[in-house]
BAFITI-576148 format. One record per residue: residue number from 1; chain; x, y, z of N, C-alpha, C, O in turn. Coordinates in Angstrom, 1 decimal. Example, Ala and Ser with C-alpha at 12.3 -4.5 7.8 and 13.67 -1.06 7.14 Angstrom:
% BAFITI-576148
SITE pos unit    n.X    n.Y    n.Z   ca.X   ca.Y   ca.Z    c.X    c.Y    c.Z    o.X    o.Y    o.Z
SITE   1    A   13.2   -5.7    7.8   12.3   -4.5    7.8   13.2   -3.3    7.8   14.2   -3.3    8.5
SITE   2    A   12.8   -2.2    7.1   13.7   -1.1    7.1   12.9    0.0    7.9   13.4    1.1    8.0
***
This chain:
% BAFITI-576148
SITE pos unit    n.X    n.Y    n.Z   ca.X   ca.Y   ca.Z    c.X    c.Y    c.Z    o.X    o.Y    o.Z
SITE   1    A  -10.9  -44.4  -35.0  -11.5  -43.1  -35.0  -12.3  -42.8  -33.7  -12.4  -41.7  -33.3
SITE   2    A  -12.9  -43.8  -33.3  -13.7  -43.6  -31.9  -12.7  -43.3  -30.8  -13.1  -42.5  -29.9
SITE   3    A  -11.6  -43.9  -30.7  -10.7  -43.6  -29.7  -10.1  -42.2  -29.8   -9.9  -41.5  -28.8
SITE   4    A   -9.9  -41.7  -31.0   -9.3  -40.4  -31.2  -10.3  -39.3  -30.6   -9.9  -38.4  -29.9
SITE   5    A  -11.6  -39.5  -31.0  -12.6  -38.5  -30.4  -12.7  -38.7  -29.0  -12.9  -37.7  -28.2
SITE   6    A  -12.7  -39.9  -28.5  -12.8  -40.1  -27.1  -11.7  -39.4  -26.3  -12.0  -38.8  -25.3
SITE   7    A  -10.4  -39.4  -26.8   -9.4  -38.7  -26.1   -9.5  -37.2  -26.3   -9.3  -36.5  -25.4
SITE   8    A  -10.0  -36.8  -27.5  -10.2  -35.3  -27.6  -11.3  -34.9  -26.7  -11.2  -33.8  -26.1
SITE   9    A  -12.4  -35.7  -26.5  -13.4  -35.3  -25.7  -12.9  -35.2  -24.2  -13.4  -34.3  -23.4
SITE  10    A  -12.0  -36.2  -23.8  -11.5  -36.2  -22.5  -10.7  -34.8  -22.2  -10.9  -34.1  -21.2
SITE  11    A   -9.9  -34.5  -23.2   -9.0  -33.4  -23.1   -9.8  -32.1  -23.0   -9.5  -31.2  -22.2
SITE  12    A  -11.0  -32.0  -23.9  -11.8  -30.8  -23.7  -12.5  -30.8  -22.5  -12.7  -29.8  -21.9
SITE  13    A  -13.0  -32.0  -22.0  -13.6  -32.0  -20.6  -12.7  -31.5  -19.6  -13.1  -30.8  -18.8
SITE  14    A  -11.4  -31.9  -19.5  -10.5  -31.5  -18.6  -10.2  -30.2  -18.6  -10.3  -29.6  -17.6
SITE  15    A  -10.0  -29.6  -19.8   -9.9  -28.2  -20.0  -10.9  -27.2  -19.4  -10.6  -26.2  -18.8
SITE  16    A  -12.1  -27.7  -19.7  -13.3  -26.8  -19.3  -13.6  -27.0  -17.9  -14.2  -26.1  -17.3
SITE  17    A  -13.4  -28.2  -17.4  -13.8  -28.4  -15.9  -12.6  -28.6  -14.9  -12.8  -29.1  -13.8
SITE  18    A  -11.4  -28.2  -15.3  -10.3  -28.3  -14.6  -10.5  -27.6  -13.2  -11.3  -26.6  -13.1
SITE  19    A   -9.8  -28.0  -12.2   -9.8  -27.1  -11.0   -8.4  -26.3  -10.9   -8.2  -25.6   -9.9
SITE  20    A   -7.6  -26.5  -11.8   -6.3  -25.7  -11.9   -6.2  -24.9  -13.1   -6.6  -25.4  -14.2
SITE  21    A   -5.8  -23.7  -13.0   -5.7  -22.7  -14.2   -4.4  -22.1  -14.1   -4.0  -21.7  -13.0
SITE  22    A   -3.6  -21.8  -15.1   -2.4  -21.1  -15.2   -2.7  -19.7  -15.7   -3.4  -19.5  -16.7
SITE  23    A   -2.1  -18.8  -14.9   -2.4  -17.3  -15.4   -1.3  -16.5  -14.9   -0.6  -16.9  -14.0
SITE  24    A   -1.1  -15.3  -15.5    0.0  -14.4  -15.1   -0.4  -13.3  -14.3   -1.4  -12.6  -14.6
SITE  25    A    0.1  -13.1  -13.2   -0.3  -11.9  -12.3    0.2  -10.6  -12.8    1.4  -10.3  -13.0
SITE  26    A   -0.8   -9.8  -13.0   -0.6   -8.3  -13.6   -0.3   -7.5  -12.6    0.6   -6.6  -12.8
SITE  27    A   -1.0   -7.5  -11.4   -0.9   -6.5  -10.2   -1.1   -7.2   -9.0   -1.8   -8.2   -8.9
SITE  28    A   -0.5   -6.7   -7.9   -0.9   -7.3   -6.5   -1.7   -6.3   -5.9   -1.1   -5.2   -5.7
SITE  29    A   -2.8   -6.5   -5.5   -3.8   -5.4   -4.9   -3.4   -5.3   -3.5   -3.3   -4.2   -3.0
SITE  30    A   -3.2   -6.4   -2.8   -2.6   -6.4   -1.4   -2.0   -7.8   -1.0   -1.7   -8.7   -1.9
SITE  31    A   -1.9   -8.0    0.2   -1.3   -9.4    0.7   -2.1  -10.6    0.4   -1.6  -11.7    0.5
SITE  32    A   -3.3  -10.4    0.1   -4.2  -11.6   -0.1   -5.1  -11.5   -1.4   -6.0  -12.3   -1.6
SITE  33    A   -4.9  -10.6   -2.2   -5.5  -10.4   -3.6   -4.7   -9.9   -4.7   -3.9   -9.0   -4.7
SITE  34    A   -5.0  -10.7   -5.9   -4.2  -10.5   -7.1   -5.2  -10.1   -8.2   -6.3  -10.6   -8.2
SITE  35    A   -4.7   -9.3   -9.0   -5.2   -9.1  -10.4   -4.5   -9.8  -11.5   -3.3   -9.6  -11.6
SITE  36    A   -5.1  -10.6  -12.3   -4.5  -11.5  -13.4   -4.4  -10.6  -14.5   -5.1   -9.5  -14.5
SITE  37    A   -3.7  -11.0  -15.6   -3.6  -10.4  -16.8   -4.9  -10.6  -17.7   -5.0   -9.9  -18.7
SITE  38    A   -5.8  -11.5  -17.3   -7.1  -11.8  -18.0   -8.2  -11.0  -17.4   -9.4  -11.1  -17.8
SITE  39    A   -7.8  -10.0  -16.5   -8.8   -9.2  -15.9   -9.5   -9.7  -14.5  -10.2   -9.0  -13.7
SITE  40    A   -9.2  -11.0  -14.3   -9.9  -11.6  -13.1   -9.1  -11.2  -11.9   -7.8  -11.0  -11.9
SITE  41    A  -10.0  -11.0  -10.8   -9.3  -10.7   -9.4   -9.4  -12.0   -8.6  -10.4  -12.7   -8.6
SITE  42    A   -8.2  -12.3   -7.9   -8.2  -13.6   -7.3   -8.0  -13.2   -5.7   -7.1  -12.4   -5.3
SITE  43    A   -8.9  -13.8   -4.9   -8.7  -13.7   -3.4   -8.3  -14.9   -3.0   -8.9  -16.0   -3.3
SITE  44    A   -7.0  -15.0   -2.3   -6.4  -16.3   -1.9   -7.2  -16.8   -0.6   -7.5  -16.1    0.3
SITE  45    A   -7.6  -18.0   -0.8   -8.3  -18.7    0.2   -7.6  -19.1    1.5   -6.5  -19.6    1.4
SITE  46    A   -8.1  -18.9    2.6   -7.7  -19.2    3.9   -6.9  -18.3    4.5   -6.5  -18.6    5.7
SITE  47    A   -6.5  -17.2    3.9   -5.6  -16.1    4.6   -6.3  -14.8    4.7   -7.2  -14.5    3.9
SITE  48    A   -5.7  -14.0    5.6   -6.3  -12.7    5.6   -4.9  -11.7    6.1   -4.5  -11.7    7.2
SITE  49    A   -4.5  -11.0    5.1   -3.4  -10.1    5.3   -3.9   -8.8    5.8   -5.0   -8.5    5.5
SITE  50    A   -3.0   -8.0    6.5   -3.5   -6.6    6.9   -3.6   -5.8    5.6   -2.8   -5.9    4.7
SITE  51    A   -4.7   -4.9    5.7   -4.8   -3.9    4.5   -3.9   -2.8    4.7   -3.7   -2.4    5.8
SITE  52    A   -3.4   -2.2    3.6   -2.6   -0.9    3.7   -3.5    0.2    3.1   -3.0    1.3    3.1
SITE  53    A   -4.7    0.1    2.7   -5.3    1.1    2.0   -6.7    1.4    2.8   -7.3    2.4    2.4
SITE  54    A   -7.0    0.6    3.7   -8.1    1.0    4.6   -7.9    0.4    6.0   -7.0   -0.4    6.3
SITE  55    A   -8.9    0.8    6.9   -8.7    0.2    8.3   -8.9   -1.3    8.3   -9.9   -1.8    7.8
SITE  56    A   -7.9   -2.0    8.9   -8.1   -3.4    9.0   -8.8   -3.7   10.4   -8.7   -3.0   11.4
SITE  57    A   -9.6   -4.9   10.5  -10.2   -5.3   11.6   -9.1   -5.6   12.6   -8.6   -6.8   12.7
SITE  58    A   -8.8   -4.7   13.4   -7.6   -4.9   14.3   -7.9   -6.0   15.3   -6.9   -6.6   15.6
SITE  59    A   -9.0   -6.2   15.7   -9.4   -7.3   16.6   -9.0   -8.7   16.1   -8.6   -9.5   16.9
SITE  60    A   -9.1   -8.9   14.9   -8.7  -10.3   14.3   -7.3  -10.6   14.4   -6.9  -11.7   14.4
SITE  61    A   -6.4   -9.5   14.4   -5.1   -9.7   14.4   -4.5   -9.5   15.9   -3.5  -10.0   16.2
SITE  62    A   -5.2   -8.7   16.7   -4.7   -8.5   18.0   -3.7   -7.3   18.0   -2.9   -7.1   18.9
SITE  63    A   -3.6   -6.4   17.0   -2.6   -5.3   17.0   -3.4   -4.1   16.9   -4.6   -4.1   16.7
SITE  64    A   -2.7   -2.9   17.0   -3.4   -1.6   16.7   -3.4   -1.3   15.2   -2.6   -1.9   14.4
SITE  65    A   -4.2   -0.3   14.7   -4.3   -0.2   13.3   -3.0    0.4   12.6   -2.8    0.1   11.5
SITE  66    A   -2.3    1.2   13.3   -1.1    1.7   12.8    0.0    0.6   12.4    0.7    0.6   11.4
SITE  67    A    0.1   -0.3   13.4    0.9   -1.5   13.1    0.5   -2.2   12.0    1.4   -2.6   11.2
SITE  68    A   -0.8   -2.5   11.9   -1.3   -3.2   10.8   -1.1   -2.6    9.5   -0.8   -3.2    8.5
SITE  69    A   -1.3   -1.3    9.5   -1.2   -0.5    8.2    0.4   -0.8    7.7    0.6   -1.1    6.5
SITE  70    A    1.3   -0.8    8.6    2.7   -1.0    8.2    3.0   -2.5    7.8    3.8   -2.7    7.0
SITE  71    A    2.2   -3.4    8.4    2.4   -4.8    7.9    1.4   -5.0    6.7    1.6   -6.0    5.9
SITE  72    A    0.5   -4.3    6.5   -0.2   -4.4    5.2    0.7   -3.9    4.0    0.6   -4.5    2.9
SITE  73    A    1.4   -2.9    4.2    2.5   -2.5    3.1    3.5   -3.6    2.9    3.8   -3.9    1.7
SITE  74    A    4.0   -4.2    4.1    5.0   -5.2    3.8    4.5   -6.4    3.2    5.2   -7.0    2.3
SITE  75    A    3.3   -6.8    3.5    2.6   -8.0    2.9    2.4   -7.8    1.5    2.6   -8.7    0.7
SITE  76    A    2.0   -6.7    1.1    1.8   -6.3   -0.4    3.2   -6.4   -1.1    3.3   -7.2   -2.1
SITE  77    A    4.2   -5.7   -0.6    5.5   -5.8   -1.1    6.2   -7.3   -1.1    7.0   -7.6   -2.0
SITE  78    A    5.9   -8.0   -0.2    6.3   -9.4   -0.2    5.7  -10.2   -1.2    6.4  -10.9   -2.0
SITE  79    A    4.3  -10.1   -1.3    3.6  -10.7   -2.4    4.1  -10.3   -3.8    4.3  -11.1   -4.7
SITE  80    A    4.3   -8.9   -4.0    4.8   -8.4   -5.3    6.1   -9.3   -5.6    6.3   -9.8   -6.7
SITE  81    A    7.0   -9.3   -4.6    8.3   -9.9   -4.8    8.2  -11.4   -5.3    9.0  -11.9   -6.1
SITE  82    A    7.1  -12.1   -4.7    6.9  -13.5   -5.1    6.2  -13.6   -6.4    6.8  -14.4   -7.2
SITE  83    A    5.2  -13.0   -6.7    4.3  -13.4   -7.9    4.2  -12.4   -9.0    3.9  -12.8  -10.1
SITE  84    A    4.4  -11.1   -8.7    4.1  -10.0   -9.7    4.9  -10.5  -11.1    6.1  -10.8  -11.2
SITE  85    A    4.0  -10.4  -12.2    4.4  -10.6  -13.5    5.0  -12.0  -13.8    5.8  -12.2  -14.7
SITE  86    A    4.5  -13.0  -12.9    4.9  -14.4  -12.9    3.7  -15.3  -13.3    2.6  -14.9  -13.0
SITE  87    A    3.9  -16.4  -13.9    2.8  -17.3  -14.2    2.5  -18.0  -12.8    3.4  -18.5  -12.1
SITE  88    A    1.3  -18.1  -12.5    0.8  -18.9  -11.3   -0.3  -19.8  -11.6   -1.1  -19.5  -12.4
SITE  89    A   -0.3  -21.0  -10.9   -1.4  -21.9  -11.1   -2.4  -21.6  -10.0   -2.1  -21.2   -8.9
SITE  90    A   -3.6  -21.8  -10.3   -4.9  -21.5   -9.4   -5.5  -22.9   -9.0   -5.7  -23.6  -10.0
SITE  91    A   -5.7  -23.2   -7.8   -6.4  -24.3   -7.5   -7.7  -23.8   -6.8   -7.6  -23.0   -5.8
SITE  92    A   -8.8  -24.1   -7.4  -10.0  -23.5   -6.8  -10.6  -24.3   -5.5  -10.5  -25.5   -5.3
SITE  93    A  -11.2  -23.4   -4.7  -11.8  -24.0   -3.5  -13.2  -24.6   -3.7  -13.6  -24.9   -4.9
SITE  94    A  -13.8  -24.8   -2.6  -15.1  -25.3   -2.8  -16.2  -24.4   -3.5  -17.2  -24.8   -4.1
SITE  95    A  -16.0  -23.1   -3.2  -16.7  -22.0   -4.0  -15.8  -21.4   -4.9  -14.6  -21.1   -4.5
SITE  96    A  -16.3  -21.2   -6.1  -15.4  -20.6   -7.2  -15.2  -19.0   -7.1  -14.2  -18.4   -7.5
SITE  97    A  -16.2  -18.4   -6.3  -16.3  -16.9   -6.3  -16.8  -16.6   -5.0  -17.4  -17.4   -4.4
SITE  98    A  -16.4  -15.3   -4.6  -17.0  -14.8   -3.3  -18.2  -13.8   -3.7  -18.6  -13.7   -4.8
SITE  99    A  -18.6  -13.2   -2.7  -19.8  -12.3   -2.8  -19.3  -11.0   -3.7  -20.2  -10.3   -4.2
SITE 100    A  -18.2  -10.8   -4.0  -17.7   -9.5   -4.7  -17.2   -9.9   -6.0  -16.6   -9.1   -6.7
SITE 101    A  -17.4  -11.3   -6.5  -17.2  -11.7   -7.8  -15.8  -12.0   -8.0  -15.4  -12.2   -9.1
SITE 102    A  -14.9  -12.2   -6.9  -13.5  -12.5   -7.1  -13.5  -14.1   -7.1  -14.3  -14.7   -6.5
SITE 103    A  -12.4  -14.5   -7.9  -12.1  -16.0   -7.8  -11.5  -16.3   -6.5  -10.7  -15.6   -5.9
SITE 104    A  -11.9  -17.4   -6.1  -11.3  -17.9   -4.7  -10.3  -19.0   -5.1  -10.7  -19.9   -5.9
SITE 105    A   -9.1  -18.9   -4.6   -8.1  -20.0   -5.1   -7.0  -20.0   -4.2   -6.7  -19.1   -3.6
SITE 106    A   -6.3  -21.3   -4.2   -5.0  -21.4   -3.7   -4.1  -21.1   -4.8   -4.2  -21.7   -5.9
SITE 107    A   -3.1  -20.2   -4.5   -2.1  -19.8   -5.7   -0.8  -20.4   -5.6   -0.1  -20.3   -4.5
SITE 108    A   -0.4  -21.1   -6.6    0.9  -21.8   -6.6    1.9  -21.2   -7.6    1.6  -21.1   -8.8
SITE 109    A    3.2  -21.0   -7.0    4.3  -20.6   -8.0    5.2  -21.7   -8.0    6.0  -21.9   -7.2
SITE 110    A    5.0  -22.5   -9.0    5.7  -23.8   -9.1    5.1  -24.8   -8.1    3.9  -25.0   -8.1
SITE 111    A    5.9  -25.4   -7.2    5.3  -26.2   -6.3    4.9  -25.4   -5.0    4.3  -26.0   -4.2
SITE 112    A    5.3  -24.1   -4.8    5.1  -23.5   -3.6    3.7  -22.9   -3.6    3.3  -22.1   -4.5
SITE 113    A    2.9  -23.2   -2.5    1.5  -22.6   -2.3    1.8  -21.2   -1.7    2.4  -21.1   -0.6
SITE 114    A    1.3  -20.2   -2.4    1.8  -18.9   -1.9    0.8  -18.6   -0.5    1.2  -17.9    0.4
SITE 115    A   -0.4  -19.1   -0.6   -1.3  -18.9    0.5   -0.5  -19.3    1.8   -0.3  -18.5    2.8
SITE 116    A    0.0  -20.5    1.7    0.7  -21.3    2.8    2.0  -20.4    3.3    2.2  -20.1    4.5
SITE 117    A    2.7  -19.9    2.3    3.9  -19.2    2.6    3.6  -17.8    3.2    4.3  -17.3    4.1
SITE 118    A    2.6  -17.2    2.8    2.2  -15.9    3.5    1.9  -15.9    5.1    2.2  -15.0    5.9
SITE 119    A    1.4  -17.3    5.3    1.1  -17.5    6.8    2.5  -17.9    7.4    2.9  -17.3    8.4
SITE 120    A    3.2  -18.8    6.8    4.4  -19.3    7.4    5.4  -18.0    7.7    6.1  -18.1    8.7
SITE 121    A    5.5  -17.1    6.8    6.3  -16.0    7.0    5.8  -14.9    7.8    6.6  -13.9    8.1
SITE 122    A    4.5  -15.0    8.3    4.0  -14.0    9.2    3.4  -12.8    8.5    3.3  -11.8    9.1
SITE 123    A    3.0  -12.8    7.2    2.4  -11.8    6.6    0.9  -11.9    6.4    0.3  -11.0    5.9
SITE 124    A    0.3  -13.0    7.0   -1.1  -13.1    6.9   -1.5  -14.0    8.1   -0.6  -14.6    8.8
SITE 125    A   -2.7  -14.1    8.4   -3.2  -14.9    9.5   -4.2  -16.0    8.7   -4.6  -15.8    7.6
SITE 126    A   -4.4  -17.0    9.4   -5.4  -18.1    8.9   -6.7  -17.6    9.2   -6.9  -16.9   10.1
SITE 127    A   -7.7  -18.0    8.4   -9.1  -17.5    8.6  -10.0  -18.6    9.0  -10.8  -19.1    8.2
SITE 128    A   -9.9  -19.1   10.2  -10.8  -20.3   10.6  -12.3  -19.8   10.7  -13.1  -20.6   11.0
SITE 129    A  -12.7  -18.6   10.5  -14.1  -18.2   10.5  -14.7  -18.9    9.3  -16.0  -19.0    9.2
SITE 130    A  -13.9  -19.2    8.2  -14.5  -19.8    7.0  -14.0  -21.3    7.0  -13.0  -21.7    7.6
SITE 131    A  -14.7  -22.1    6.2  -14.3  -23.5    6.0  -13.5  -23.5    4.7  -13.9  -23.0    3.7
SITE 132    A  -12.5  -24.2    4.8  -11.6  -24.5    3.7  -10.8  -25.8    3.7  -10.6  -26.4    4.7
SITE 133    A  -10.3  -26.1    2.7   -9.4  -27.4    2.6   -8.3  -27.5    3.4   -8.1  -28.6    3.9
SITE 134    A   -7.5  -26.5    3.6   -6.3  -26.5    4.3   -6.5  -25.9    5.7   -5.5  -25.5    6.3
SITE 135    A   -7.6  -25.8    6.1   -7.8  -25.0    7.4   -7.0  -25.4    8.6   -6.4  -24.6    9.2
SITE 136    A   -7.0  -26.7    9.0   -6.2  -27.2   10.0   -4.7  -26.9   10.0   -4.0  -26.6   11.0
SITE 137    A   -4.3  -27.0    8.7   -2.7  -26.8    8.3   -2.5  -25.4    8.6   -1.6  -25.1    9.3
SITE 138    A   -3.3  -24.5    8.1   -3.0  -23.0    8.2   -3.1  -22.6    9.6   -2.2  -21.8   10.0
SITE 139    A   -4.0  -23.1   10.3   -4.0  -22.7   11.8   -2.8  -23.1   12.4   -2.3  -22.3   13.2
SITE 140    A   -2.3  -24.3   12.2   -1.2  -24.7   12.8    0.1  -23.9   12.3    1.1  -23.7   13.1
SITE 141    A    0.1  -23.6   11.1    1.3  -22.7   10.6    1.3  -21.3   11.3    2.4  -20.8   11.5
SITE 142    A    0.0  -20.8   11.5   -0.1  -19.5   12.1    0.5  -19.6   13.4    1.3  -18.7   13.7
SITE 143    A    0.1  -20.6   14.2    0.7  -20.7   15.5    2.1  -20.9   15.6    2.8  -20.4   16.5
SITE 144    A    2.7  -21.6   14.7    4.2  -21.8   14.5    4.9  -20.3   14.3    6.0  -20.0   14.8
SITE 145    A    4.1  -19.6   13.4    4.8  -18.2   13.0    4.9  -17.4   14.2    5.9  -16.8   14.5
SITE 146    A    3.7  -17.4   15.0    3.6  -16.7   16.2    4.7  -17.0   17.1    5.4  -16.2   17.6
SITE 147    A    4.8  -18.4   17.4    5.8  -18.9   18.3    7.2  -18.6   17.9    8.1  -18.4   18.7
SITE 148    A    7.4  -18.5   16.6    8.8  -18.2   16.2    9.0  -16.8   15.9   10.1  -16.4   15.4
SITE 149    A    8.0  -16.0   16.1    8.0  -14.5   16.0    8.3  -14.1   14.6    9.2  -13.3   14.4
SITE 150    A    7.6  -14.6   13.7    7.9  -14.3   12.2    7.0  -13.2   11.8    5.9  -13.1   12.2
SITE 151    A    7.5  -12.4   10.9    6.7  -11.3   10.3    6.1  -10.4   11.5    6.8  -10.0   12.4
SITE 152    A    4.8  -10.1   11.2    4.0   -9.3   12.1    3.9  -10.0   13.5    3.6   -9.3   14.5
SITE 153    A    4.2  -11.2   13.7    4.1  -11.7   15.0    5.3  -11.4   15.9    5.2  -11.8   17.1
SITE 154    A    6.4  -10.8   15.3    7.6  -10.7   16.2    7.3  -10.0   17.4    7.9  -10.2   18.4
SITE 155    A    6.4   -9.1   17.4    6.1   -8.2   18.6    5.5   -9.2   19.8    5.5   -8.9   21.0
SITE 156    A    4.9  -10.3   19.3    4.5  -11.1   20.5    5.5  -11.5   21.5    5.3  -11.6   22.7
SITE 157    A    6.8  -11.8   20.8    7.9  -12.2   21.7    8.4  -11.0   22.4    8.9  -11.0   23.5
SITE 158    A    8.2   -9.8   21.8    8.7   -8.5   22.4    7.9   -8.2   23.5    8.4   -7.9   24.5
SITE 159    A    6.5   -8.4   23.4    5.6   -8.0   24.5    5.9   -8.9   25.7    5.7   -8.5   26.9
SITE 160    A    6.4  -10.2   25.5    6.6  -11.0   26.6    7.9  -10.7   27.2    8.0  -11.1   28.4
SITE 161    A    8.9  -10.0   26.7   10.1   -9.6   27.2   10.1   -8.1   27.9   11.0   -7.8   28.7
SITE 162    A    9.1   -7.4   27.6    9.0   -6.1   28.3    8.9   -6.1   29.8    9.5   -5.3   30.4
SITE 163    A    8.0   -7.0   30.5    8.2   -6.9   31.8    9.6   -7.3   32.3   10.1   -6.7   33.3
SITE 164    A   10.1   -8.3   31.8   11.6   -8.7   32.3   12.5   -7.4   32.1   13.2   -7.0   33.0
SITE 165    A   12.5   -6.9   31.0   13.4   -5.8   30.6   13.2   -4.7   31.7   14.2   -4.1   32.2
SITE 166    A   11.9   -4.3   32.0   11.5   -3.3   33.1   12.1   -3.8   34.3   12.8   -2.9   34.9
SITE 167    A   12.0   -4.9   34.7   12.5   -5.3   35.9   14.1   -5.2   36.0   14.7   -4.7   37.0
SITE 168    A   14.7   -5.6   34.9   16.2   -5.4   34.9   16.7   -4.2   35.0   17.7   -3.9   35.7
SITE 169    A   16.0   -3.3   34.3   16.4   -1.8   34.2   16.2   -1.2   35.5   17.1   -0.4   35.9
SITE 170    A   15.2   -1.6   36.2   14.9   -1.1   37.6   15.8   -1.5   38.5   16.2   -0.7   39.4
SITE 171    A   16.4   -2.9   38.4   17.4   -3.3   39.3   18.7   -2.7   39.2   19.4   -2.6   40.2
SITE 172    A   19.1   -2.2   37.8   20.3   -1.7   37.4   20.3   -0.2   38.0   21.2    0.2   38.6
SITE 173    A   19.2    0.4   37.8   19.1    1.8   38.3   19.1    1.8   39.8   19.8    2.7   40.3
SITE 174    A   18.4    0.9   40.5   18.5    0.8   41.9   19.9    0.7   42.5   20.2    1.2   43.5
SITE 175    A   20.7   -0.1   41.8   22.1   -0.3   42.1   22.9    0.7   42.0   23.8    1.0   42.8
SITE 176    A   22.7    1.5   40.9   23.4    2.8   40.7   23.1    3.9   41.7   24.0    4.5   42.1
SITE 177    A   21.8    4.0   42.0   21.3    5.1   42.9   21.9    4.7   44.2   22.3    5.6   45.0
SITE 178    A   21.8    3.4   44.6   22.3    3.0   45.9   23.8    3.3   46.1   24.2    3.8   47.1
SITE 179    A   24.5    3.0   45.0   26.0    3.2   44.9   26.3    4.7   45.1   27.3    5.1   45.7
SITE 180    A   25.4    5.5   44.4   25.7    7.1   44.4   25.4    7.6   45.9   26.1    8.5   46.4
SITE 181    A   24.3    7.0   46.5   24.0    7.6   47.8   25.1    7.1   48.8   25.5    7.8   49.7
SITE 182    A   25.6    5.8   48.6   26.7    5.4   49.5   27.9    6.3   49.3   28.5    6.6   50.3
SITE 183    A   28.2    6.6   48.2   29.4    7.4   47.8   29.3    8.7   48.6   30.3    9.1   49.3
SITE 184    A   28.0    9.4   48.6   27.9   10.8   49.2   28.1   10.7   50.7   28.7   11.6   51.2
SITE 185    A   27.9    9.7   51.4   28.1    9.5   52.9   29.3    9.6   53.2   29.7    9.5   54.4
***
């Protein structure tokens, strides 16, 4: 009998103080915030996706507001495609809630950590201004996404190509103009 109550007590303790919770996603607010069917709002730890409903701090991303608005919409749609109306697991961080009362969590769909995926695919940036469990990994993933030109970071590669494209076009136009003038003589 003692063993039976001991096991029941352990199960109750685990359920009450577990760091992992399974919930269904009712609505995607944006690329880093979810509304669960139990009414709780979850803010994904360690990521910052552009906003589509207000001005994003463009300096954090290094892009203009119009571009970030476009990627805010894309981040929300991508998040909806991944988790909307699905059961997800929440792993809580060091702090359970933020100053707005939202749950702070790493969100899992099966074995996939959605926080990680959003950074890997270029829909969000890492937030090194906050301390969190996977900080170093997320920063590295953001750098990889930038280097590979994924998601919103694709323009980084395009920006590097613009000077070379301009030089190429100038040379081609120069050759054409030179040939045209030579033909006139």
